[in-house]
Structures are given as structure tokens and as C-alpha cells.
N, C-alpha and C positions, 0 to 999 in steps of 0.2 A: 705418766710417759708409757707409750706402748711399748716403744723400742729402746735398746739401749744405746744406739747412737745419738739419741735425742738428747741426753744427758752428757753429752762429751762436748767441751768447750771448743774443741778443734772443729767438730762437725758443725757447732752455731756459728762459727765465725766464718767457716767454709760457705754455708748455705746462705748467711747474709751476704756475703760476697760474691757468690755466684749471680745472687738477683742483682745486685749492684753492676754487675758485666752485661746481664743482659739487658737492663736499660740503655747504658752505654753503647751496646753495639747496635740498639735500634737506631742511633743517630748517627751511624757510619752511611755513607754514601751507598746507594742501591747496588752499583756494582760490586761491593762488599760482600752483598748479601750470602754468596756461596762461596766466598773466601775467607776473608779476615773475620767477618763477623761471626760467621758459622764457627771458624776454628778457636777462637777466644770462647765462644759460648761453650762449646763442647768442652774444651780443657776446664772452663771453672765449674761446669757442671760435674766432671769428672773428678774433681777433687773431693767434694761433698758426698758423691754417691759410692766412691771408692772407701771413703770412710765408713760410711754406711753399711755397706757390704762386709767389709773386713771385720766390724763388730758383730757380728751375728752368731758367736760363741764358738768359733772355729778355734784351733788352736794357736797358740800366739806367735808362733813363725807365721800361719798364713795371714794373721792379722798385719804383723808386720811387713808380708808380701803387698798386701792391699795398701797399707801405709806409704811404702816406697813408690806405688803407682800414684795415689794421691799427691806426693810428692813432687814427681816428675811433671804431672799435671800443672800443679801450682807453678813451678818454673816456666813451664811451657805459657801460662798466662802472663808471667812476667815478659817473656820476649815477644808474645802478641801486642803487649800494652806498648812496649819501645817501637813495635812495628806502626800501630797506630798514631803514636806520638810524630813519627818521622814524616808519615803521611798527612799530619795535620787534622787527624780526626779528634784529638782532643788536645787541651791546653797543658801547660807545664804542671799546673796545679791539680787537674784532674789526674795526670800521668802520675804526679807523685804522691799524693792519697793513696791511689789504689796500688800501686808498685809497692809502696813502704807497708800497706797493709798485707800485699802478699809474700813480702820478705818476712814479715811477723809470723806469719801463718807457717810459714815454711819451717823458721825456727821451732815453732809450738810442736808442728808434726815431727820433726825430727826429734824433738825432746821428749816428746810423749813413745815414740817408736821406740826409743833407746833406752825407755823406762820399763819395757816390758822385757820380763827376762825368762 
């Protein structure tokens, strides 16, 4: 692995999920292309990208700052998923699987952040 972030379980999970969100957003109606579809994709990408950027060997407080941004972006994905479900862009099962995965990811990011001293 060339970069430190590649070995982080939280980054691996965030990266997997951002690709799942990308596929999901492609199924949204065209009218959502520049609104909810774009927003959920950017938020999902932000989680993985902030974990990667924060892992660049900066100080622990700096890494924690990036993890906080990643955490907020993960929560934003959860809110976007709720909006998509309400608008009937995904069914209950699709919603539950992704929402639960983001809840787990939030807990993982929080635990990892809190482990940095």
C-alpha cells in the first residue's frame, strides 16, 4: 500500500460505501442530478477523502479535525438517505442497509478519533 489511509478500516469502509452511494444516486430522477443526487455523492465522497487527507502524517489534533469533518459528512449522507426514502427514490430495504452501514461507520470514526491521544 502506497498510502497510510489504505490500511485504515474506516477508510476502506467509507470508500466502499461512497461507491455504493454513487450507484444509488445514478438511479435518482434526472431532476435530482444537481440537487439531492449531487449532494449525497459529494457527502459520501467527503467521508473517504477527509479520512485520507487527515492521515497524511499531520499531528494527531489535525487528524482528529479531518475525522470530525468525515463524521459530519457521514451524518449528512444519513440525512440525504432519509430524504431519498421520503421521495421514494429507494425502498425501505435499500434505505435500511445503507443507513445502518453509515451508522456503523459513524461509530467507527468516532471510536478511532477518540483513540488518538
